[in-house]
N, C-alpha and C positions, 0 to 999 in steps of 0.2 A: 745337452750341447746342442746351441743353433748353430748352422752352417750357413756362410754366406750366401746372399741371394744371388742364383745365375745369372750370368751378365754382369753383375757389379764391377769386377776388373775391368770388362771391357769398356764400360760407361766412365770408368775411372781415368782409364787410358785416354780415352776419346776428348775427356775433359782438359787434361792436361796438354793434349795437342792444339785443342783449340785456343787456350791460356799462352802456350809455348811463346808464340810472336811477341806478343806484348810483354812475356818476362824477358825474352831476351833483349828487347828494345831498352825496357827500363833499365836493364842491368848495365848494357852497354852505353847506354846516354845520361843514367842520372846515378846508379849506383858505383859504378865503377869511378867517374870523373870526381864524387864525392870522396871516395875513398883516398883517389890519387892527391887531392886537394889537402887532406886531413894529413897525409905525408910531408907534403910540401911545407905546411905550417910547421913541421918538427925540425926543419931543416934550415940551412941558412942560404938557399939557393938563390942564387944572382939573375936567372933566367939565361946564361951560358949554356948550351949541349942540354941535355936531359937531366931531371931532377932525380932519377933513379941510378945513374951512374956512379962508381965507386967515390970520385972526387968530391963530393957533394958532402958538404960538414952536417954533421947530425947534431943538433943544437938541444933536442928534445923539449921540453915546456918553456926554452929561455923565451921564446917570442911571447909567450903568454904571460908570462911574471913580467915582463919587462914594461905590459901594458899596466900593471896594477900596483908592482911592489917596488920597482927599482926607478929612484929618480932620474930623470932626465926629458930629452925633448920628447920622447916617444910617449911617455904616459902624460905628459902635459897636453900635446896634441891630441892623444886619444879621449882624454878626459873632456878637453874642451870640446871634442864632438860629440861626446855622449850629452855634456849639458845642453848644446845647442840644439840636438836630436830631441831631449828630453822636453823642452820647450817647445819643440816644433810639433811634438805629437799630441802634449797637453793642451794644444791650442787648436791643432787642424783637426783632430778626433772629433771632439765634441762639436765643433763649428760645423763640419760640412755633415755629420750625422741630425743635427737640428735642422739645418737649412733643407738638407735632403726630404727631413719627413714633411716639414713645411711646404714644401714645393709640390710633394707626393699629395698632401691634402689639397692644396690649391687644384690641381689638375684633375681631382678625383671628384671635385665638387660637380654636383649635378646639374648646378643651374649656372656653372661657366660655359659661355659661349667659345668655341673655336679652340676646344680641349686638344684637337692634335696638334694645331699651331704651336701652342703652348708647350706640350709636351716635346716637341722637334725642337722649339727653342731654348728648352732649359737643357735638354740633352746636348744640344749640339758642341759646346766647350768640351765635353768629355771624349766625343770622337775626333777633335780636330788636334794634329801632332802639338805634342807636348813642347816639342823644339821651336817650332814655328811660333805659338803662343807665348812662349818665353822672349823670343826676339821682339815681339810686339810689346811686351810689356816693358822691355829696356826700354823701347823709345817712348812709350807712353809716361814712364817714371824718371825718364832723364831730367837733367836739370832745368832745361828750357821745354819739358815735353808738357804733355796736355793736364796732367794732374796738377803741377806746380803752375799751371798758367790758371785752371780752374780757382788755385786758392789764392792767386794774386787778385784775383777779382774780388775776395772777400777781406782782402788784405792781410792774408798771411803769407808769411815767408816758408815756402815747402823746404824740407831737407834736402840733401843730397841721397835721396833713397838708398842708392846703391855704394854709396861711399862712407855709411854712417855707420860706425860702429858702436854707438852707445846703445845700452840695455834700457829696455823699456820701462822696467823696474826701477833703475836707477834714475831714470829722466822723471819719474811720478813721484822718486822721494825728492828730488830735488826741486819740483815744480810746487810740493806740499811744504817746502823747508823744512822737513824733519831732519834729512841728511844732506850734506854739502857732495855732489857728485865728486867735485875733483879733491875733497878732503876728507874720505871715508874714515869712519871710528877705526881706530887702532886694533879693536876686537875683532873686526871683521876683515880685517888684512893680514893681521900677525900668522893665522894658521887657517888651516881646512884640511879636507878629506883628499887624498889623492893628487895630492901636488897643486892642488887650486886652492886659492883663499876662498873663505866664506862669502865676501864681498864678490868674488867672480862669479860664484855658485849662484848666488842671487841676484845677478845681472838682469834677467830675463832675457828674451828674446830681441837681437838688434834690430835697428830699424831697416837695416838691409833684409834681416831674416824676415821680419815683419811683411815686407813687399813679396816674398815668395810666399809666404803662408796665405796672402790674399790670392795671390795666382791660385795656388793650389786647391784652396776651398772653392772657388770659382770652378775652377775644370773637374773635381771629381764629385761635386753633388749630383751632378746630374745622371751619372750611372747609379748611386744609392738612390736616387729617386725613384728610378725604376722598379726596382729592387721593393722600396716601401709601398709603391702605387701597385704593384701585384699582391704584395700582401693587405693592403687595404680592399681592393676588389675580392678577396677570397673571406671578408668578412662578411659574414650573415647578417642582411639588412632587420631581419625579424627581432635579432638581437638590440640592435640600436632602437627600433621602434619600439620593442617594449621597455627599454630603459626610460624612454622619452615618455610612455603612457604612465610609467611609474612616478613621475615628476621629476627625472632627470633631466638637466639643461643641459646644454651642447656640450660645455666643459665637463660634466660630470659623465656624459655618455662617452667623450674621448679619453678619460683618465681612467675609468673606473672599467669600461668594456672595450673600446678600440685600443688603446695603449697596451693592456696586458694581452691582447691577442698577438700584437706586434713584436712581442717581445722576441721570439726565435729571430726573426728578419733583423731585428736589432742589435743579436748577438754578432749576426753574421755582418751587417754593415760595420759595427764596432772592432770585429775579428779582422776583416778585410783591411780598414782603415788604418789599424794598428800596424800591420805586415807591412803595408803601401808607406806609410809614413817613417816607419824605420828603416825603409830602402830607400829613400828618396836619393834620388842620384842625377838625373838628365836634368832637371830645371837648376840644381848647384852647379853642373857642368858649364852649361851656357851663360847662367845670369852672374856668377860670383866667381867660379873657382875657390870656394871656401872663403874667400875677402868679403869686405875689410876686416884687417886684423884677427883673421881666422875667425869670425862670429857667424860666418855660416858653413863653416867646415860640418859635416856629417861624418859619422863612421862608413857609411859606403863609399864617399867621396875618398875619405883618408886611406880606406884599403886599396883604392883603383891609384891614387896618388904613390903610397907605398911602393905598391908593387910596380907598376908601370912607368913610373917617373923616377923614383929614387932606386929600382930594380933590388928591391928588398922583398922579393916574392913571398919569403916564410913568414916575416910580420905583416904583410898585407893578409894574405891567407888565414892568419892565425886571427887578424880583427875580424874580418867577415864570419870566422866560427863564432865568435864572441858575440856577433851582430845576431847570429843564428839564435844562441842559446838566449838571447833577451828577448827576442820574438816569441820563441817557445813558452819560454817562463813566463811572459805576460800574457800570453793565450789563455794557457791553462789558469792563470790566477782570475782573469776574467771570466773563463768557465766557471769556475768555483764560486765567485761571487754570484754570478747571475743563477746557480743552481741554488745557492743557499736562499736566493729572494723567491724562487718560484716554491721551494720547501715551506717559508714561513707565510 
């Protein structure tokens, strides 16, 4: 029977003493608030007094079932926000990832002069206040703003960017003549999952949401560019030179050597992009408040609106926990997909 090493208990105690301040801080400011919010999501608290007093009604899972199974405005608004955010994520994450990688390749080029300037210029929008940039975009995309003025030079009548609730897919179908947006097929308007018709699910992002997408892609690509740039600078030059000597062109070297080595960084960028895009709030709050016609409404903004404007803190907190579950599931799914690719 082997005994414990002399002094092991003392070392273990010393280790716990070192980590105790961090454990206490995380417990007080992270774990405890999350557990408190979870309790609030199971109640009908209206913000009056403490949510832990005896008079607060306990509703159980009603705040959650109302979002998925019960007919009503709560489910319709939540599913509308999920639809809007899903299109937002599906466009923003690929665009910002590709743009960030492209910018990193540009500033990593050995023959590029003034690389320091271009790095700072590409990164500058990412460190600028999102509220300030959002206000600038409101002026730039106003009805008489710079964008519509530029389009007018080419004879194009620009839309009312932040007042246009038409979906891009609806506009595309109307432009091709396949479907009349004002008279869609009855099969698409007659029914659909979770209280929205198929026609509403297949609307695509609205013109107003597209404007916000352009803003977010422009402001977030700089941060991810730095991540790709750091990864590119860790790629061994000898591998690229060996591939060139074996007859691979620039595209072949990038596809078969550089890109596989960037996979961990790509996973990080896509994961951070998924988390940030599902939590988009400040641009929505400043630029649209969920309008027009709720086509820029997102779950994060709906949670805020439900809790702090409608004073239904239980439902607002339930929306935030559902959003948390969505983010976790998508992150795990993405990790599984990328692990399968490495295995193959």
